[in-house]
PDB file of N, CA, C and O in Angstrom, chain B, residues numbered from 101:
ATOM      1  N   UNK B 101      27.801   6.566  20.571  1.00  0.00           N
ATOM      2  CA  UNK B 101      27.249   5.493  19.857  1.00  0.00           C
ATOM      3  C   UNK B 101      25.862   5.517  19.673  1.00  0.00           C
ATOM      4  O   UNK B 101      25.130   5.635  20.656  1.00  0.00           O
ATOM      5  N   UNK B 102      25.372   5.415  18.462  1.00  0.00           N
ATOM      6  CA  UNK B 102      23.898   5.378  18.189  1.00  0.00           C
ATOM      7  C   UNK B 102      23.217   4.019  18.373  1.00  0.00           C
ATOM      8  O   UNK B 102      23.743   2.989  17.952  1.00  0.00           O
ATOM      9  N   UNK B 103      22.027   4.031  19.014  1.00  0.00           N
ATOM     10  CA  UNK B 103      21.367   2.872  19.220  1.00  0.00           C
ATOM     11  C   UNK B 103      20.712   2.571  17.966  1.00  0.00           C
ATOM     12  O   UNK B 103      20.127   3.462  17.351  1.00  0.00           O
ATOM     13  N   UNK B 104      20.770   1.332  17.524  1.00  0.00           N
ATOM     14  CA  UNK B 104      20.319   0.837  16.403  1.00  0.00           C
ATOM     15  C   UNK B 104      18.987   0.284  16.473  1.00  0.00           C
ATOM     16  O   UNK B 104      18.768  -0.621  17.279  1.00  0.00           O
ATOM     17  N   UNK B 105      17.993   0.762  15.656  1.00  0.00           N
ATOM     18  CA  UNK B 105      16.503   0.341  15.755  1.00  0.00           C
ATOM     19  C   UNK B 105      16.150  -0.293  14.414  1.00  0.00           C
ATOM     20  O   UNK B 105      16.703  -0.073  13.336  1.00  0.00           O
ATOM     21  N   UNK B 106      15.154  -1.104  14.661  1.00  0.00           N
ATOM     22  CA  UNK B 106      14.639  -1.814  13.463  1.00  0.00           C
ATOM     23  C   UNK B 106      13.818  -0.761  12.609  1.00  0.00           C
ATOM     24  O   UNK B 106      13.101   0.047  13.199  1.00  0.00           O
ATOM     25  N   UNK B 107      13.912  -0.759  11.215  1.00  0.00           N
ATOM     26  CA  UNK B 107      13.305   0.145  10.411  1.00  0.00           C
ATOM     27  C   UNK B 107      11.828  -0.110  10.458  1.00  0.00           C
ATOM     28  O   UNK B 107      11.386  -1.234  10.697  1.00  0.00           O
ATOM     29  N   UNK B 108      10.994   1.022  10.211  1.00  0.00           N
ATOM     30  CA  UNK B 108       9.542   0.900   9.964  1.00  0.00           C
ATOM     31  C   UNK B 108       9.380   1.040   8.540  1.00  0.00           C
ATOM     32  O   UNK B 108       9.847   2.008   7.940  1.00  0.00           O
ATOM     33  N   UNK B 109       8.721   0.089   7.955  1.00  0.00           N
ATOM     34  CA  UNK B 109       8.465   0.105   6.511  1.00  0.00           C
ATOM     35  C   UNK B 109       7.107   0.566   6.143  1.00  0.00           C
ATOM     36  O   UNK B 109       6.129   0.290   6.839  1.00  0.00           O
ATOM     37  N   UNK B 110       7.030   1.326   4.960  1.00  0.00           N
ATOM     38  CA  UNK B 110       5.760   1.827   4.399  1.00  0.00           C
ATOM     39  C   UNK B 110       5.583   0.865   3.189  1.00  0.00           C
ATOM     40  O   UNK B 110       6.484   0.567   2.405  1.00  0.00           O
ATOM     41  N   UNK B 111       4.209   0.388   3.142  1.00  0.00           N
ATOM     42  CA  UNK B 111       3.883  -0.453   2.150  1.00  0.00           C
ATOM     43  C   UNK B 111       2.513  -0.017   1.584  1.00  0.00           C
ATOM     44  O   UNK B 111       1.570   0.245   2.330  1.00  0.00           O
ATOM     45  N   UNK B 112       2.439   0.050   0.275  1.00  0.00           N
ATOM     46  CA  UNK B 112       1.174   0.426  -0.530  1.00  0.00           C
ATOM     47  C   UNK B 112       0.532  -0.878  -1.026  1.00  0.00           C
ATOM     48  O   UNK B 112       1.191  -1.741  -1.606  1.00  0.00           O
ATOM     49  N   UNK B 113      -0.740  -0.980  -0.783  1.00  0.00           N
ATOM     50  CA  UNK B 113      -1.576  -2.153  -1.161  1.00  0.00           C
ATOM     51  C   UNK B 113      -2.850  -1.725  -1.810  1.00  0.00           C
ATOM     52  O   UNK B 113      -3.530  -0.859  -1.259  1.00  0.00           O
ATOM     53  N   UNK B 114      -3.223  -2.258  -2.928  1.00  0.00           N
ATOM     54  CA  UNK B 114      -4.393  -1.963  -3.480  1.00  0.00           C
ATOM     55  C   UNK B 114      -5.346  -3.249  -3.075  1.00  0.00           C
ATOM     56  O   UNK B 114      -5.065  -4.410  -3.373  1.00  0.00           O
ATOM     57  N   UNK B 115      -6.491  -2.852  -2.363  1.00  0.00           N
ATOM     58  CA  UNK B 115      -7.446  -3.885  -2.029  1.00  0.00           C
ATOM     59  C   UNK B 115      -8.388  -4.235  -3.161  1.00  0.00           C
ATOM     60  O   UNK B 115      -9.202  -3.427  -3.609  1.00  0.00           O
ATOM     61  N   UNK B 116      -8.252  -5.391  -3.576  1.00  0.00           N
ATOM     62  CA  UNK B 116      -9.135  -5.975  -4.660  1.00  0.00           C
ATOM     63  C   UNK B 116     -10.141  -6.920  -4.259  1.00  0.00           C
ATOM     64  O   UNK B 116     -11.058  -7.158  -5.044  1.00  0.00           O
ATOM     65  N   UNK B 117     -10.090  -7.485  -3.151  1.00  0.00           N
ATOM     66  CA  UNK B 117     -10.852  -8.631  -2.675  1.00  0.00           C
ATOM     67  C   UNK B 117     -10.800  -8.781  -1.151  1.00  0.00           C
ATOM     68  O   UNK B 117      -9.800  -8.401  -0.542  1.00  0.00           O
ATOM     69  N   UNK B 118     -11.775  -9.285  -0.562  1.00  0.00           N
ATOM     70  CA  UNK B 118     -11.907  -9.425   0.911  1.00  0.00           C
ATOM     71  C   UNK B 118     -10.677 -10.378   1.365  1.00  0.00           C
ATOM     72  O   UNK B 118     -10.177 -10.251   2.483  1.00  0.00           O
ATOM     73  N   UNK B 119     -10.216 -11.346   0.424  1.00  0.00           N
ATOM     74  CA  UNK B 119      -9.070 -12.032   1.004  1.00  0.00           C
ATOM     75  C   UNK B 119      -7.785 -11.355   1.128  1.00  0.00           C
ATOM     76  O   UNK B 119      -6.803 -11.935   1.593  1.00  0.00           O
ATOM     77  N   UNK B 120      -7.758 -10.071   0.701  1.00  0.00           N
ATOM     78  CA  UNK B 120      -6.417  -9.253   0.998  1.00  0.00           C
ATOM     79  C   UNK B 120      -6.294  -8.848   2.469  1.00  0.00           C
ATOM     80  O   UNK B 120      -5.230  -8.465   2.957  1.00  0.00           O
ATOM     81  N   UNK B 121      -7.450  -8.955   3.152  1.00  0.00           N
ATOM     82  CA  UNK B 121      -7.435  -8.520   4.633  1.00  0.00           C
ATOM     83  C   UNK B 121      -6.382  -9.415   5.397  1.00  0.00           C
ATOM     84  O   UNK B 121      -5.749  -8.882   6.308  1.00  0.00           O
ATOM     85  N   UNK B 122      -6.156 -10.729   5.088  1.00  0.00           N
ATOM     86  CA  UNK B 122      -5.257 -11.507   5.758  1.00  0.00           C
ATOM     87  C   UNK B 122      -3.857 -10.879   5.556  1.00  0.00           C
ATOM     88  O   UNK B 122      -3.249 -10.722   6.614  1.00  0.00           O
ATOM     89  N   UNK B 123      -3.246 -10.508   4.500  1.00  0.00           N
ATOM     90  CA  UNK B 123      -2.098  -9.934   4.327  1.00  0.00           C
ATOM     91  C   UNK B 123      -2.003  -8.660   5.124  1.00  0.00           C
ATOM     92  O   UNK B 123      -1.026  -8.398   5.827  1.00  0.00           O
ATOM     93  N   UNK B 124      -3.187  -7.775   4.972  1.00  0.00           N
ATOM     94  CA  UNK B 124      -3.010  -6.549   5.633  1.00  0.00           C
ATOM     95  C   UNK B 124      -2.875  -6.660   7.205  1.00  0.00           C
ATOM     96  O   UNK B 124      -2.165  -5.910   7.874  1.00  0.00           O
ATOM     97  N   UNK B 125      -3.594  -7.619   7.674  1.00  0.00           N
ATOM     98  CA  UNK B 125      -3.635  -7.882   9.135  1.00  0.00           C
ATOM     99  C   UNK B 125      -2.256  -8.302   9.598  1.00  0.00           C
ATOM    100  O   UNK B 125      -1.806  -7.841  10.647  1.00  0.00           O
ATOM    101  N   UNK B 126      -1.508  -9.230   8.798  1.00  0.00           N
ATOM    102  CA  UNK B 126      -0.284  -9.561   9.186  1.00  0.00           C
ATOM    103  C   UNK B 126       0.810  -8.391   9.089  1.00  0.00           C
ATOM    104  O   UNK B 126       1.754  -8.298   9.873  1.00  0.00           O
ATOM    105  N   UNK B 127       0.574  -7.560   8.085  1.00  0.00           N
ATOM    106  CA  UNK B 127       1.383  -6.253   8.031  1.00  0.00           C
ATOM    107  C   UNK B 127       1.239  -5.280   9.148  1.00  0.00           C
ATOM    108  O   UNK B 127       2.176  -4.598   9.561  1.00  0.00           O
ATOM    109  N   UNK B 128      -0.018  -5.242   9.637  1.00  0.00           N
ATOM    110  CA  UNK B 128      -0.200  -4.418  10.823  1.00  0.00           C
ATOM    111  C   UNK B 128       0.490  -4.905  11.847  1.00  0.00           C
ATOM    112  O   UNK B 128       1.210  -4.138  12.487  1.00  0.00           O
ATOM    113  N   UNK B 129       0.395  -6.287  12.194  1.00  0.00           N
ATOM    114  CA  UNK B 129       1.097  -7.080  13.319  1.00  0.00           C
ATOM    115  C   UNK B 129       2.517  -6.741  13.162  1.00  0.00           C
ATOM    116  O   UNK B 129       3.143  -6.572  14.208  1.00  0.00           O
ATOM    117  N   UNK B 130       3.140  -6.611  12.047  1.00  0.00           N
ATOM    118  CA  UNK B 130       4.550  -6.347  11.824  1.00  0.00           C
ATOM    119  C   UNK B 130       4.943  -4.842  12.166  1.00  0.00           C
ATOM    120  O   UNK B 130       6.120  -4.506  12.298  1.00  0.00           O
ATOM    121  N   UNK B 131       3.921  -3.997  12.295  1.00  0.00           N
ATOM    122  CA  UNK B 131       4.177  -2.642  12.601  1.00  0.00           C
ATOM    123  C   UNK B 131       4.497  -1.793  11.327  1.00  0.00           C
ATOM    124  O   UNK B 131       5.231  -0.805  11.360  1.00  0.00           O
ATOM    125  N   UNK B 132       3.932  -2.228  10.290  1.00  0.00           N
ATOM    126  CA  UNK B 132       4.272  -1.426   9.012  1.00  0.00           C
ATOM    127  C   UNK B 132       3.196  -0.334   8.916  1.00  0.00           C
ATOM    128  O   UNK B 132       2.074  -0.410   9.417  1.00  0.00           O
ATOM    129  N   UNK B 133       3.702   0.719   8.184  1.00  0.00           N
ATOM    130  CA  UNK B 133       2.673   1.716   7.826  1.00  0.00           C
ATOM    131  C   UNK B 133       2.137   1.359   6.374  1.00  0.00           C
ATOM    132  O   UNK B 133       2.842   1.135   5.389  1.00  0.00           O
ATOM    133  N   UNK B 134       0.813   1.350   6.434  1.00  0.00           N
ATOM    134  CA  UNK B 134       0.123   0.892   5.112  1.00  0.00           C
ATOM    135  C   UNK B 134      -0.688   1.900   4.564  1.00  0.00           C
ATOM    136  O   UNK B 134      -1.426   2.598   5.261  1.00  0.00           O
ATOM    137  N   UNK B 135      -0.569   2.020   3.191  1.00  0.00           N
ATOM    138  CA  UNK B 135      -1.442   2.927   2.477  1.00  0.00           C
ATOM    139  C   UNK B 135      -2.350   1.920   1.611  1.00  0.00           C
ATOM    140  O   UNK B 135      -1.878   1.133   0.791  1.00  0.00           O
ATOM    141  N   UNK B 136      -3.430   2.026   1.845  1.00  0.00           N
ATOM    142  CA  UNK B 136      -4.378   1.089   1.208  1.00  0.00           C
ATOM    143  C   UNK B 136      -5.258   1.645   0.123  1.00  0.00           C
ATOM    144  O   UNK B 136      -6.085   2.481   0.489  1.00  0.00           O
ATOM    145  N   UNK B 137      -5.221   1.338  -1.094  1.00  0.00           N
ATOM    146  CA  UNK B 137      -5.978   1.923  -2.124  1.00  0.00           C
ATOM    147  C   UNK B 137      -7.271   1.085  -2.271  1.00  0.00           C
ATOM    148  O   UNK B 137      -7.223  -0.136  -2.414  1.00  0.00           O
ATOM    149  N   UNK B 138      -8.360   1.742  -2.234  1.00  0.00           N
ATOM    150  CA  UNK B 138      -9.735   1.105  -2.263  1.00  0.00           C
ATOM    151  C   UNK B 138     -10.405   1.235  -3.528  1.00  0.00           C
ATOM    152  O   UNK B 138     -11.401   0.537  -3.716  1.00  0.00           O
ATOM    153  N   UNK B 139     -10.001   2.043  -4.445  1.00  0.00           N
ATOM    154  CA  UNK B 139     -10.791   2.426  -5.657  1.00  0.00           C
ATOM    155  C   UNK B 139     -11.276   1.158  -6.470  1.00  0.00           C
ATOM    156  O   UNK B 139     -12.478   1.112  -6.730  1.00  0.00           O
ATOM    157  N   UNK B 140     -10.513   0.190  -6.869  1.00  0.00           N
ATOM    158  CA  UNK B 140     -10.865  -0.799  -7.611  1.00  0.00           C
ATOM    159  C   UNK B 140     -12.088  -1.711  -6.972  1.00  0.00           C
ATOM    160  O   UNK B 140     -12.949  -2.173  -7.721  1.00  0.00           O
ATOM    161  N   UNK B 141     -12.114  -1.915  -5.722  1.00  0.00           N
ATOM    162  CA  UNK B 141     -13.151  -2.488  -4.987  1.00  0.00           C
ATOM    163  C   UNK B 141     -14.395  -1.553  -4.889  1.00  0.00           C
ATOM    164  O   UNK B 141     -15.543  -1.976  -5.019  1.00  0.00           O
ATOM    165  N   UNK B 142     -14.105  -0.362  -4.670  1.00  0.00           N
ATOM    166  CA  UNK B 142     -15.232   0.610  -4.573  1.00  0.00           C
ATOM    167  C   UNK B 142     -16.206   0.753  -5.898  1.00  0.00           C
ATOM    168  O   UNK B 142     -17.414   0.987  -5.907  1.00  0.00           O
ATOM    169  N   UNK B 143     -15.373   0.554  -6.940  1.00  0.00           N
ATOM    170  CA  UNK B 143     -16.047   0.631  -8.210  1.00  0.00           C
ATOM    171  C   UNK B 143     -16.907  -0.621  -8.533  1.00  0.00           C
ATOM    172  O   UNK B 143     -17.853  -0.592  -9.320  1.00  0.00           O
ATOM    173  N   UNK B 144     -16.492  -1.737  -7.847  1.00  0.00           N
ATOM    174  CA  UNK B 144     -17.177  -3.030  -8.167  1.00  0.00           C
ATOM    175  C   UNK B 144     -18.360  -3.246  -7.182  1.00  0.00           C
ATOM    176  O   UNK B 144     -19.459  -3.644  -7.567  1.00  0.00           O
ATOM    177  N   UNK B 145     -18.058  -2.951  -5.853  1.00  0.00           N
ATOM    178  CA  UNK B 145     -18.976  -3.406  -4.970  1.00  0.00           C
ATOM    179  C   UNK B 145     -18.785  -2.539  -3.557  1.00  0.00           C
ATOM    180  O   UNK B 145     -17.927  -2.812  -2.716  1.00  0.00           O
ATOM    181  N   UNK B 146     -19.611  -1.592  -3.465  1.00  0.00           N
ATOM    182  CA  UNK B 146     -19.311  -0.517  -2.377  1.00  0.00           C
ATOM    183  C   UNK B 146     -19.725  -1.289  -1.098  1.00  0.00           C
ATOM    184  O   UNK B 146     -19.029  -1.159  -0.090  1.00  0.00           O
ATOM    185  N   UNK B 147     -20.788  -2.062  -1.085  1.00  0.00           N
ATOM    186  CA  UNK B 147     -21.174  -2.824   0.276  1.00  0.00           C
ATOM    187  C   UNK B 147     -20.029  -3.787   0.763  1.00  0.00           C
ATOM    188  O   UNK B 147     -19.760  -3.912   1.958  1.00  0.00           O
ATOM    189  N   UNK B 148     -19.420  -4.410  -0.171  1.00  0.00           N
ATOM    190  CA  UNK B 148     -18.276  -5.335   0.204  1.00  0.00           C
ATOM    191  C   UNK B 148     -17.061  -4.444   0.775  1.00  0.00           C
ATOM    192  O   UNK B 148     -16.392  -4.810   1.741  1.00  0.00           O
ATOM    193  N   UNK B 149     -16.859  -3.324   0.132  1.00  0.00           N
ATOM    194  CA  UNK B 149     -15.807  -2.357   0.502  1.00  0.00           C
ATOM    195  C   UNK B 149     -16.129  -1.916   2.003  1.00  0.00           C
ATOM    196  O   UNK B 149     -15.266  -1.986   2.878  1.00  0.00           O
ATOM    197  N   UNK B 150     -17.327  -1.491   2.228  1.00  0.00           N
ATOM    198  CA  UNK B 150     -17.790  -1.076   3.579  1.00  0.00           C
ATOM    199  C   UNK B 150     -17.494  -2.038   4.654  1.00  0.00           C
ATOM    200  O   UNK B 150     -16.965  -1.707   5.715  1.00  0.00           O
ATOM    201  N   UNK B 151     -17.881  -3.351   4.324  1.00  0.00           N
ATOM    202  CA  UNK B 151     -17.577  -4.414   5.326  1.00  0.00           C
ATOM    203  C   UNK B 151     -16.091  -4.483   5.624  1.00  0.00           C
ATOM    204  O   UNK B 151     -15.693  -4.575   6.786  1.00  0.00           O
ATOM    205  N   UNK B 152     -15.222  -4.436   4.532  1.00  0.00           N
ATOM    206  CA  UNK B 152     -13.777  -4.570   4.710  1.00  0.00           C
ATOM    207  C   UNK B 152     -13.207  -3.451   5.503  1.00  0.00           C
ATOM    208  O   UNK B 152     -12.268  -3.629   6.279  1.00  0.00           O
ATOM    209  N   UNK B 153     -13.810  -2.222   5.298  1.00  0.00           N
ATOM    210  CA  UNK B 153     -13.321  -1.045   5.984  1.00  0.00           C
ATOM    211  C   UNK B 153     -13.586  -1.319   7.491  1.00  0.00           C
ATOM    212  O   UNK B 153     -12.690  -1.244   8.331  1.00  0.00           O
ATOM    213  N   UNK B 154     -14.933  -1.655   7.793  1.00  0.00           N
ATOM    214  CA  UNK B 154     -15.201  -1.861   9.163  1.00  0.00           C
ATOM    215  C   UNK B 154     -14.255  -2.913   9.946  1.00  0.00           C
ATOM    216  O   UNK B 154     -13.822  -2.767  11.089  1.00  0.00           O
ATOM    217  N   UNK B 155     -14.036  -3.984   9.095  1.00  0.00           N
ATOM    218  CA  UNK B 155     -13.085  -5.085   9.758  1.00  0.00           C
ATOM    219  C   UNK B 155     -11.719  -4.430   9.943  1.00  0.00           C
ATOM    220  O   UNK B 155     -11.035  -4.707  10.928  1.00  0.00           O
ATOM    221  N   UNK B 156     -11.312  -3.573   9.019  1.00  0.00           N
ATOM    222  CA  UNK B 156      -9.911  -2.975   9.221  1.00  0.00           C
ATOM    223  C   UNK B 156      -9.777  -2.193  10.352  1.00  0.00           C
ATOM    224  O   UNK B 156      -8.767  -2.236  11.054  1.00  0.00           O
ATOM    225  N   UNK B 157     -10.934  -1.327  10.626  1.00  0.00           N
ATOM    226  CA  UNK B 157     -11.039  -0.530  11.823  1.00  0.00           C
ATOM    227  C   UNK B 157     -10.864  -1.353  13.160  1.00  0.00           C
ATOM    228  O   UNK B 157     -10.145  -0.963  14.080  1.00  0.00           O
ATOM    229  N   UNK B 158     -11.564  -2.487  13.182  1.00  0.00           N
ATOM    230  CA  UNK B 158     -11.584  -3.306  14.274  1.00  0.00           C
ATOM    231  C   UNK B 158     -10.043  -3.924  14.531  1.00  0.00           C
ATOM    232  O   UNK B 158      -9.519  -3.992  15.643  1.00  0.00           O
ATOM    233  N   UNK B 159      -9.510  -4.302  13.442  1.00  0.00           N
ATOM    234  CA  UNK B 159      -8.160  -4.934  13.498  1.00  0.00           C
ATOM    235  C   UNK B 159      -7.104  -3.795  13.878  1.00  0.00           C
ATOM    236  O   UNK B 159      -6.156  -4.070  14.614  1.00  0.00           O
ATOM    237  N   UNK B 160      -7.277  -2.596  13.396  1.00  0.00           N
ATOM    238  CA  UNK B 160      -6.280  -1.597  13.786  1.00  0.00           C
ATOM    239  C   UNK B 160      -6.697  -1.246  15.172  1.00  0.00           C
ATOM    240  O   UNK B 160      -5.742  -1.208  15.948  1.00  0.00           O
ATOM    241  N   UNK B 161      -7.862  -0.979  15.701  1.00  0.00           N
ATOM    242  CA  UNK B 161      -8.110  -0.812  17.064  1.00  0.00           C
ATOM    243  C   UNK B 161      -7.668  -1.818  18.026  1.00  0.00           C
ATOM    244  O   UNK B 161      -7.107  -1.465  19.064  1.00  0.00           O
ATOM    245  N   UNK B 162      -7.903  -3.167  17.726  1.00  0.00           N
ATOM    246  CA  UNK B 162      -7.393  -4.134  18.587  1.00  0.00           C
ATOM    247  C   UNK B 162      -5.832  -4.323  18.670  1.00  0.00           C
ATOM    248  O   UNK B 162      -5.325  -4.852  19.659  1.00  0.00           O
ATOM    249  N   UNK B 163      -5.093  -3.882  17.618  1.00  0.00           N
ATOM    250  CA  UNK B 163      -3.680  -3.985  17.651  1.00  0.00           C
ATOM    251  C   UNK B 163      -3.092  -2.686  18.189  1.00  0.00           C
ATOM    252  O   UNK B 163      -1.867  -2.569  18.229  1.00  0.00           O
ATOM    253  N   UNK B 164      -3.901  -1.687  18.611  1.00  0.00           N
ATOM    254  CA  UNK B 164      -3.475  -0.311  18.952  1.00  0.00           C
ATOM    255  C   UNK B 164      -2.944   0.503  17.844  1.00  0.00           C
ATOM    256  O   UNK B 164      -2.308   1.532  18.074  1.00  0.00           O
ATOM    257  N   UNK B 165      -3.191   0.064  16.605  1.00  0.00           N
ATOM    258  CA  UNK B 165      -2.778   0.880  15.335  1.00  0.00           C
ATOM    259  C   UNK B 165      -3.756   1.999  15.186  1.00  0.00           C
ATOM    260  O   UNK B 165      -4.868   1.975  15.715  1.00  0.00           O
ATOM    261  N   UNK B 166      -3.292   3.022  14.420  1.00  0.00           N
ATOM    262  CA  UNK B 166      -4.159   4.263  14.115  1.00  0.00           C
ATOM    263  C   UNK B 166      -4.606   4.059  12.635  1.00  0.00           C
ATOM    264  O   UNK B 166      -3.845   3.492  11.851  1.00  0.00           O
ATOM    265  N   UNK B 167      -5.790   4.500  12.254  1.00  0.00           N
ATOM    266  CA  UNK B 167      -6.334   4.291  11.025  1.00  0.00           C
ATOM    267  C   UNK B 167      -7.095   5.612  10.641  1.00  0.00           C
ATOM    268  O   UNK B 167      -7.800   6.208  11.456  1.00  0.00           O
ATOM    269  N   UNK B 168      -6.903   6.039   9.324  1.00  0.00           N
ATOM    270  CA  UNK B 168      -7.695   7.255   8.890  1.00  0.00           C
ATOM    271  C   UNK B 168      -7.797   7.137   7.344  1.00  0.00           C
ATOM    272  O   UNK B 168      -7.053   6.414   6.681  1.00  0.00           O
ATOM    273  N   UNK B 169      -8.771   7.901   6.840  1.00  0.00           N
ATOM    274  CA  UNK B 169      -9.002   8.011   5.405  1.00  0.00           C
ATOM    275  C   UNK B 169      -8.073   9.022   4.872  1.00  0.00           C
ATOM    276  O   UNK B 169      -7.815  10.045   5.506  1.00  0.00           O
ATOM    277  N   UNK B 170      -7.530   8.739   3.643  1.00  0.00           N
ATOM    278  CA  UNK B 170      -6.822   9.795   2.848  1.00  0.00           C
ATOM    279  C   UNK B 170      -7.659  10.088   1.636  1.00  0.00           C
ATOM    280  O   UNK B 170      -7.606   9.400   0.616  1.00  0.00           O
ATOM    281  N   UNK B 171      -8.349  11.023   1.771  1.00  0.00           N
ATOM    282  CA  UNK B 171      -9.252  11.305   0.685  1.00  0.00           C
ATOM    283  C   UNK B 171     -10.329  10.207   0.322  1.00  0.00           C
ATOM    284  O   UNK B 171     -10.689   9.423   1.200  1.00  0.00           O
ATOM    285  N   UNK B 172     -10.806  10.140  -0.847  1.00  0.00           N
ATOM    286  CA  UNK B 172     -11.869   9.164  -1.340  1.00  0.00           C
ATOM    287  C   UNK B 172     -11.200   7.843  -1.653  1.00  0.00           C
ATOM    288  O   UNK B 172     -11.852   6.805  -1.546  1.00  0.00           O
ATOM    289  N   UNK B 173     -10.001   7.828  -2.014  1.00  0.00           N
ATOM    290  CA  UNK B 173      -9.390   6.539  -2.600  1.00  0.00           C
ATOM    291  C   UNK B 173      -8.358   5.734  -1.705  1.00  0.00           C
ATOM    292  O   UNK B 173      -7.872   4.679  -2.112  1.00  0.00           O
ATOM    293  N   UNK B 174      -8.078   6.217  -0.600  1.00  0.00           N
ATOM    294  CA  UNK B 174      -7.033   5.665   0.161  1.00  0.00           C
ATOM    295  C   UNK B 174      -7.307   5.682   1.737  1.00  0.00           C
ATOM    296  O   UNK B 174      -8.022   6.542   2.251  1.00  0.00           O
ATOM    297  N   UNK B 175      -6.695   4.690   2.444  1.00  0.00           N
ATOM    298  CA  UNK B 175      -6.760   4.500   3.848  1.00  0.00           C
ATOM    299  C   UNK B 175      -5.365   4.392   4.285  1.00  0.00           C
ATOM    300  O   UNK B 175      -4.559   3.789   3.576  1.00  0.00           O
ATOM    301  N   UNK B 176      -4.987   4.970   5.479  1.00  0.00           N
ATOM    302  CA  UNK B 176      -3.716   4.895   5.921  1.00  0.00           C
ATOM    303  C   UNK B 176      -3.799   4.223   7.354  1.00  0.00           C
ATOM    304  O   UNK B 176      -4.660   4.589   8.155  1.00  0.00           O
ATOM    305  N   UNK B 177      -2.933   3.285   7.639  1.00  0.00           N
ATOM    306  CA  UNK B 177      -2.885   2.487   8.916  1.00  0.00           C
ATOM    307  C   UNK B 177      -1.419   2.625   9.500  1.00  0.00           C
ATOM    308  O   UNK B 177      -0.452   2.221   8.854  1.00  0.00           O
ATOM    309  N   UNK B 178      -1.302   3.169  10.654  1.00  0.00           N
ATOM    310  CA  UNK B 178       0.062   3.269  11.274  1.00  0.00           C
ATOM    311  C   UNK B 178       0.210   2.483  12.478  1.00  0.00           C
ATOM    312  O   UNK B 178      -0.811   2.224  13.115  1.00  0.00           O
ATOM    313  N   UNK B 179       1.360   2.056  12.893  1.00  0.00           N
ATOM    314  CA  UNK B 179       1.667   1.252  13.984  1.00  0.00           C
ATOM    315  C   UNK B 179       1.407   2.027  15.287  1.00  0.00           C
ATOM    316  O   UNK B 179       1.439   3.255  15.220  1.00  0.00           O
ATOM    317  N   UNK B 180       1.156   1.443  16.447  1.00  0.00           N
ATOM    318  CA  UNK B 180       0.927   2.061  17.684  1.00  0.00           C
ATOM    319  C   UNK B 180       1.813   3.222  18.082  1.00  0.00           C
ATOM    320  O   UNK B 180       1.334   4.127  18.764  1.00  0.00           O
ATOM    321  N   UNK B 181       3.141   3.249  17.678  1.00  0.00           N
ATOM    322  CA  UNK B 181       3.877   4.462  17.986  1.00  0.00           C
ATOM    323  C   UNK B 181       3.877   5.510  17.090  1.00  0.00           C
ATOM    324  O   UNK B 181       4.622   6.472  17.273  1.00  0.00           O
ATOM    325  N   UNK B 182       3.094   5.438  16.094  1.00  0.00           N
ATOM    326  CA  UNK B 182       2.870   6.614  15.087  1.00  0.00           C
ATOM    327  C   UNK B 182       1.443   6.959  15.146  1.00  0.00           C
ATOM    328  O   UNK B 182       0.622   6.064  14.946  1.00  0.00           O
ATOM    329  N   UNK B 183       1.063   8.139  15.396  1.00  0.00           N
ATOM    330  CA  UNK B 183      -0.334   8.558  15.470  1.00  0.00           C
ATOM    331  C   UNK B 183      -0.733   9.512  14.235  1.00  0.00           C
ATOM    332  O   UNK B 183       0.075  10.335  13.804  1.00  0.00           O
ATOM    333  N   UNK B 184      -1.862   9.378  13.755  1.00  0.00           N
ATOM    334  CA  UNK B 184      -2.312  10.119  12.618  1.00  0.00           C
ATOM    335  C   UNK B 184      -2.912  11.432  13.118  1.00  0.00           C
ATOM    336  O   UNK B 184      -3.815  11.398  13.954  1.00  0.00           O
ATOM    337  N   UNK B 185      -2.452  12.571  12.647  1.00  0.00           N
ATOM    338  CA  UNK B 185      -3.170  13.895  13.077  1.00  0.00           C
ATOM    339  C   UNK B 185      -4.509  13.936  12.358  1.00  0.00           C
ATOM    340  O   UNK B 185      -4.590  13.714  11.150  1.00  0.00           O
ATOM    341  N   UNK B 186      -5.507  14.208  13.086  1.00  0.00           N
ATOM    342  CA  UNK B 186      -6.904  14.211  12.577  1.00  0.00           C
ATOM    343  C   UNK B 186      -7.483  15.621  13.029  1.00  0.00           C
ATOM    344  O   UNK B 186      -7.515  15.898  14.228  1.00  0.00           O
ATOM    345  N   UNK B 187      -7.918  16.466  12.114  1.00  0.00           N
ATOM    346  CA  UNK B 187      -8.545  17.699  12.509  1.00  0.00           C
ATOM    347  C   UNK B 187      -9.758  17.461  13.592  1.00  0.00           C
ATOM    348  O   UNK B 187     -10.607  16.575  13.505  1.00  0.00           O
ATOM    349  N   UNK B 188      -9.667  18.314  14.493  1.00  0.00           N
ATOM    350  CA  UNK B 188     -10.730  18.284  15.476  1.00  0.00           C
ATOM    351  C   UNK B 188     -11.950  19.125  14.981  1.00  0.00           C
ATOM    352  O   UNK B 188     -11.986  20.339  15.179  1.00  0.00           O
ATOM    353  N   UNK B 189     -12.797  18.556  14.430  1.00  0.00           N
ATOM    354  CA  UNK B 189     -13.962  19.389  13.818  1.00  0.00           C
ATOM    355  C   UNK B 189     -14.973  19.687  14.889  1.00  0.00           C
ATOM    356  O   UNK B 189     -15.468  18.769  15.543  1.00  0.00           O
ATOM    357  N   UNK B 190     -15.291  20.940  15.086  1.00  0.00           N
ATOM    358  CA  UNK B 190     -16.264  21.266  15.997  1.00  0.00           C
ATOM    359  C   UNK B 190     -17.430  21.607  15.424  1.00  0.00           C
ATOM    360  O   UNK B 190     -17.519  22.651  14.776  1.00  0.00           O
ATOM    361  N   UNK B 191     -18.552  20.700  15.604  1.00  0.00           N
ATOM    362  CA  UNK B 191     -19.716  21.012  14.806  1.00  0.00           C
ATOM    363  C   UNK B 191     -20.793  21.665  15.510  1.00  0.00           C
ATOM    364  O   UNK B 191     -21.955  21.557  15.119  1.00  0.00           O
ATOM    365  N   UNK B 192     -20.437  22.407  16.636  1.00  0.00           N
ATOM    366  CA  UNK B 192     -21.431  23.272  17.435  1.00  0.00           C
ATOM    367  C   UNK B 192     -21.794  24.424  16.706  1.00  0.00           C
ATOM    368  O   UNK B 192     -22.584  25.236  17.188  1.00  0.00           O
TER     369      UNK B 192
END
């Protein structure tokens, strides 16, 4: 008999405004995998985007989630049980 587990959902969101953080925070708490597209905000206000990304890193860290960039246009956030492989760059 297989053990039934709750599914983990993947959700793509385009960040257009700082008010989108509330929804993202709720989705992180629900344990979703998020792919966040930042291009529209980056084209309008780089400083606002920087503040949002800093806030996202704090939210992810505080909830045990993992967060990383996917190229120039996207950020991925995963729940605590899923880790993002990040290359170990040795700058020596």
